[in-house]
C-alpha positions as CSV (number, residue, x, y, z in Angstrom):
1,X,53.2,-10.5,-23.1
2,X,53.4,-12.2,-19.7
3,X,52.5,-15.8,-19.0
4,X,52.3,-15.4,-15.2
5,X,48.9,-13.9,-14.7
6,X,46.9,-14.1,-11.5
7,X,43.3,-15.0,-11.3
8,X,41.4,-14.4,-8.1
9,X,37.8,-14.5,-7.2
10,X,35.7,-12.7,-4.7
11,X,32.1,-12.8,-3.8
12,X,29.9,-10.0,-5.1
13,X,29.4,-7.6,-2.2
14,X,26.0,-6.3,-3.4
15,X,24.2,-9.6,-2.7
16,X,24.1,-11.7,0.4
17,X,22.3,-14.7,-1.0
18,X,24.0,-18.0,-0.7
19,X,24.5,-18.3,-4.5
20,X,26.7,-15.2,-4.6
21,X,28.4,-14.3,-7.9
22,X,32.2,-14.2,-8.1
23,X,34.4,-11.9,-10.1
24,X,37.6,-13.1,-11.6
25,X,40.4,-10.5,-11.9
26,X,43.0,-11.2,-14.5
27,X,45.7,-8.6,-14.1
28,X,48.6,-8.2,-16.6
29,X,51.3,-5.5,-16.6
30,X,51.1,-3.7,-19.9
31,X,53.9,-1.2,-19.5
32,X,56.4,-0.1,-16.8
33,X,57.8,3.4,-16.6
34,X,60.7,4.3,-14.3
35,X,60.6,7.5,-12.2
36,X,63.4,9.5,-10.6
37,X,62.4,7.9,-7.3
38,X,63.7,4.3,-7.1
39,X,60.8,3.2,-4.8
40,X,58.1,4.4,-7.3
41,X,57.2,3.0,-10.7
42,X,54.3,4.0,-13.0
43,X,52.5,1.0,-14.5
44,X,49.8,0.5,-17.0
45,X,47.6,-2.5,-16.1
46,X,45.3,-4.7,-18.2
47,X,42.6,-5.8,-15.9
48,X,40.0,-8.2,-17.5
49,X,40.7,-6.6,-20.9
50,X,40.4,-3.0,-19.6
51,X,43.6,-0.9,-19.8
52,X,44.2,1.3,-16.7
53,X,47.0,3.8,-17.3
54,X,48.9,5.7,-14.7
55,X,48.9,3.4,-11.7
56,X,51.7,3.8,-9.2
57,X,53.5,0.8,-7.7
58,X,55.4,1.8,-4.5
59,X,57.8,0.1,-2.2
60,X,57.1,1.3,1.3
61,X,59.1,0.7,4.5
62,X,56.9,0.1,7.5
63,X,57.5,2.7,10.3
64,X,55.6,1.1,13.2
65,X,54.7,-2.4,14.3
66,X,51.3,-3.4,13.2
67,X,49.1,-6.6,13.2
68,X,50.6,-7.9,10.0
69,X,53.9,-6.1,9.4
70,X,56.7,-5.1,11.7
71,X,58.8,-1.9,11.7
72,X,61.4,-2.1,8.9
73,X,59.5,-4.5,6.8
74,X,59.1,-3.7,3.1
75,X,55.7,-3.9,1.5
76,X,54.2,-2.9,-1.8
77,X,51.2,-0.7,-2.7
78,X,49.3,-0.2,-5.9
79,X,47.7,3.3,-6.3
80,X,45.1,4.0,-8.9
81,X,44.8,7.2,-11.0
82,X,42.7,9.9,-9.2
83,X,41.1,13.3,-9.9
84,X,40.7,16.2,-7.5
85,X,37.2,17.3,-6.6
86,X,37.1,20.1,-4.1
87,X,39.9,19.5,-1.5
88,X,39.9,15.7,-1.9
89,X,41.2,13.2,-4.5
90,X,39.0,10.4,-5.6
91,X,40.0,7.3,-7.6
92,X,38.9,7.3,-11.2
93,X,39.0,3.5,-11.3
94,X,39.7,0.7,-8.9
95,X,39.3,-3.0,-8.3
96,X,39.9,-5.1,-5.1
97,X,43.6,-5.8,-4.8
98,X,44.7,-8.9,-2.9
99,X,48.2,-9.9,-1.8
100,X,48.2,-12.4,-4.7
101,X,47.6,-9.6,-7.2
102,X,50.4,-7.4,-5.7
103,X,52.9,-10.3,-5.8
104,X,51.9,-11.1,-9.4
105,X,52.3,-7.5,-10.5
106,X,55.6,-7.3,-8.7
107,X,56.9,-10.4,-10.5
108,X,55.7,-9.0,-13.9
109,X,57.4,-5.7,-13.2
110,X,60.7,-7.4,-12.3
111,X,60.5,-9.4,-15.5
112,X,59.8,-6.3,-17.6
113,X,62.6,-4.4,-16.0
114,X,65.0,-7.2,-16.6
115,X,64.0,-7.3,-20.3
116,X,64.6,-3.5,-20.6
117,X,68.3,-3.9,-19.5
């Protein structure tokens, strides 16, 4: 559906040998669902052929200055589906999300929303 897919690699964290394995994450936005909140979208992601339904893509305004972002900056977060166990919520599925992946997902979402109009 989308031609702009991002491929990132990261070393396998379970091994510390010099010949570490790398994992390539191919992330495609399968579906975008608008919510009543303009800063929150639900997305279904296809990650390396596995469909992850019910992720939240949020636009967040930074409240305090930090190392990377300053107060008032806009940044984006990707939340994964979770289940409650006791008093805490735990993610059902996850993968390491880089800034490249966030930017790619954002571009794919914007493209999909423009097609829906």
